[in-house]
N, C-alpha and C positions, 0 to 999 in steps of 0.2 A: 591893255592890261598893265597894271602897275609892275614896276621893276622888281619889287620884293617878292611878289607872288610868283613871278616867272623864275626867280632864282630858287624857290623852294620845290618846284615840280620835280626836278631830277632827284632831289633827296627823298621825296615821298615815294617815287617809283622804285628807288633802290631799297627802301625799307619794306615796301610791299613784296618785292621779289625775295628778300631775305626771309620774311615771314612764311611765304609760300614754300620756299626751299626747306625751311625748318619743319614745317608741317608734313611735307612730303617725306622727309627723312625719318621722322618719329612715328608717323601713322602706321606703316607696315609692322614696325616692332611691337607697337601696342596691340595691333590686330592679331599678330602671330602669337603674342603672349596670351591673349584672350582665348584664341583657338586651342593653344596647348593646354590651357587650364581646363577647357571644356572636355578634352579627351581623357582626363583622368577619371576612371569609372570605379565606383565602389563595388566590391564583389565579396562573396563568401566562398570559401574553398573547402575541399575535402582531401585528406591525405590518402592516396591509394594504398590499400592494405590487403592482406590475405584473410580469408574466412573459410570456415567449413561450409561448403555448398552441398546441401542435401538434395539429391534428385528424388523427388517424391511424385507419386501418382495420387491424385485427389479423387474421392468418390463420396457418395452419399448413401447412407443406409439407415435402417430402423433397428432400434435395440429390442431384444427379446430376452425373456428370462432363460436361465440355463435349463430349468424344468418348469412347466406350467400345466395346471390342470384345473378343471371345474369339479368341485366336490359335489357329488349327487347321492341320492338315496337309491338303494337297490330295491327297496320294498315300500309299500304304502302303509302308513301308520301314523299315529299321533306322536308329536315331538314331546318327549318327557323331560329332556334336559339339554341345555345348550352350554357348552363349556369353553367358549372363546369369545373374544371381543374383536371388533373391526381393527384390521391392521396389526394383529398380534403376531409375534414371532413364536413359532411352534417347532417342536422337534418331531422326528419321525416316530410314529406310534402314539402320539398324544391324542387323547379322546376329544373329539369335537362335538359330537351330538349323540344322544341316546334316544332311540325310539321306544315306544311302549313294547316291552318284551315279556309281559307276564304270561301270555298264552304260550309263547315259545319256550319260556323257562319251565312251565308246568309240563309241556310235552316232553322236554328233555328228561325231566325227572321220571316221568312215566316210562319212557323208553329205557332208561337206565335200570329201572326196576324190572321191566320185562326181560331185558337182556340178562340180568343177573339170574332170574328164574329160569330162563331158557338155557343158560350155560350150566346151571346146576342139574337140570333135567338131562342135558346131553351127557354130563359126567356119569349120571346114574345109568343111562342106557349103555354107555361104553363099558361100565363095570359088569352089567348084566351080559353084554355081548361076550366079554372075556370068559364068563362062566357058562356061555352058551344057553343063557336063559331068555334071550330075545333075538330077534332077527336083525340082520344087517340093514335091511330096508328101513326099519324104524329109526335106527341110529342115523342113517343118511338123511331121513326126513327131518329129524331134530337138529342135525347139523345145518341143514339148509335154512331151517326156521331161525336158528341163532344168527346165521350170517345176514339174513334179511333184516332182523331187528337191529343188528349192529350197523347196517347200512342206513336204516332209518334214523338211528341215533346220530350218526355222523352228519346226515343232512340237516337234522334239527339243530345240532350244535353250530353248524355253519351258518344257518339262517339266524340263530340267536346271536352269533358273533357279528353278523352283518348288520344287525339292528343297532350296533354301536359303531358309529362312523369315526375312523381314526385318520390322522394325517399320514399320507403315503410316503412323504419325505419332509425334510426340514425346510422351512421357508417362511414367507410372510403371507398372512391371510388377507383376503380382500374384505368387502362389505358383507355383513351377515344378511341373508335373504329370508330367514325364517324366524319364528318366535316360539317360545314354549307354549304348548297346547295346540299349535297349528297342526292340521292334517296335511301331510305331504304325500304326493304320488311318486311312484317309481320314476326316477329320472329327473325329478325336480332339483334345481340347483340350490345348494345350501350356501356355498361361498366359493371363492377362488383361492388357489394356493400357488405362489410363485417362489421358486428358488432364486434369490437375487444375489447369492454369494459370487456368482459369475454371470456376466452379461454377454450374450452372443449378439453379433451384428452381421447381417447379410448385406452384401453390396456387390456391384458389378463394375468391371473395368473393360475397356476396349481390348479386342483380341490381340492388338499389336504389342501389348505388355505381357502376354502369356509367358514368354521365355524368361522374363526377369522377375517372376513372382513364384514363390514356393512356400510350402507348408513350413511353419516356424518363423517366417519373416515377421519383423516387428511392425506394428501399426500404431498410429496415434489418432485418437478420436477427440472431437470437440463438440460441445453443445452450447447453444446460446445462453442457457441458464447459468453457465459457469465461465463465461467469457473466454479468456485465453488459456484456461487450465486444460492441460492435455491428460487424457486417460490412456495409459500405455497397455497394449495388448499384443496378441500374436495371431497369425493366420493358422487355423486348425484344419481347414479342408478346402479343396478346390472342386468345383463341379466337374463331372466327367465330360460335359458337352459344352460347346459354344452355342449360344442362342442364335439360330439362323436368321431371326428377324432383326435383332439389334446388333448382332456381331459382338456380343460381350460375353465375358466369362463371369459366372457367379462365384463369389468367394464368401466363406464364413470365417469370422474371427471371434476370439473370446477375450474379454477384458475382466480382470479381477475387480470385484466390487464389494470389498469387505466393509467399507463404510456406508454402503447402500445409497450412494449419491445418484447413481444412474437408475432409471426406471424403465420397464418395458414400454415400448411405443415411442420413446424419445427419438428425435431426428438427430443423427450423428454425422458430422463431417469427418471423413476418414482419410488420413494420409498414410500411404504405404511408402516406407523408406526403401528405395532401390539401391542407392549408391551415395557415398559421402566422399567428396573431393575437397582438397585445399586449393583455392583459386584466388586470383586477384579480382577485386570488385570495385565498382563505383556506384554512386546513387543514380537512379534513372534520370534525375534532373540534370545531371552533368552531360548526358549524351545528346548530341545534336544530329538528327538524321537529315541528310541531304541526298535526295534521290535514293540510290541503293547503297550509300556509304554512311558511315557514322564517324563523328568527330567529337573531340573534347578540347576545351581551352585549358592549357597548362600554364601556370604562373612561373615565369622565368625572370627573376629579379623583380623589376617593376612593370614588366610587360606580360601580356597574355599571348601565348603562342598556340595557334590552332594545330592540333595533331589528329591524323586519321587513326582510328582504332578498329580492331576486329573484335566483335562481341560474340558471346556464346549464349549460354542459357540465362533465363530470367527468373526472378522470384519477385514477389510484391515489394517494390521500392528499390531493388538492387539489380545490377546487371553484371554478369561475368565478363571480364576483359581477357581475351586470349593474347592479344599483342597490341603494341602501340604506346603503352605507358609502362613505367616501372614502379615498383613499390616505393612509397615515400613521396612521390611527386604530388604536387598540389593541383587538383583540377577544380575549375570553377563550377559551383553548383547553384549560385544565385547571381544574376546579372549577366549571364552568358549571352542573352539575346541582344544586348547593347554592344557587344564586343566585335571588333574586327581583328584580324591577324596583326599583331604588333601593337595593339591598343595598350595605353598606359593604365595600370590598375592600382587601386588602393585596397589591400586585403583587410576587411573589417573583422573577419572571424575565420578561423581554420578548425575544422572538425577532424578529429582523429578517427 
């Protein structure tokens, strides 16, 4: 081996050892820096706050009119006049239909004439009786005859009046089922009438809520046609019995309906407000269940600290917190599944 090459070998070995030592010293620092960078997790948080927590009982019921009736005819005859349109608002006593009443009107006039003549004859007999020119039996016979005619006249007037169909109460009419000139029989439906100024709703709740429900309690009703709009009402009566099959109590509530938005037959989701409390709350997404316990991650500086909490009641999207966190603390609501106790975090957004 040439002498020049032999002299260089120790120098090459020393340089190689220095490079290896330098790589050994710098590599853990770079690796640790990389690992620390990977541990910073972006999260979104929510500030723990107080809200009014309404303890409600939910039920489903059907709307019905305050008063509802099918308008029918009491007698069979021809329809002479129809005085309403489909869906018309009417007041109590408004004329809806007139049947042919010529025969009954003529009979009333005839009986009125007969009654007047009978009364006059009775008065003459009574004058004669005072002068003892007639017998008491004739007076009694004439008086009985007068009363009979008066009774027939009352019956005829009643039938004449019934041939004119009137609204029994104020409300909204349904579809017209007859036409002018049609012959209708007794009991045929002319139309329907609903008093929509107040809507009643019947629903049932489990018997365990009986002690917390009373007449006068407020309720809130919702229908899919109106989205989140609430219709306020109150309980007006409770059934006297518990249904032995379903173990539920039937309840009736009424809802003011001056703008006529609610209609009979609508399906209503009813909420009964039992109690209103001020409580701490967090979103459901912040709560992490592990076995039979619940936890949240609280941001402390730049780190996430896992804390056990005790939860209470729930409502859609929120959970009542009984203990474990304080008002104003920031709990993680997005990114919590990536966290470990002590993980470094970067808060992107905080919701109040």
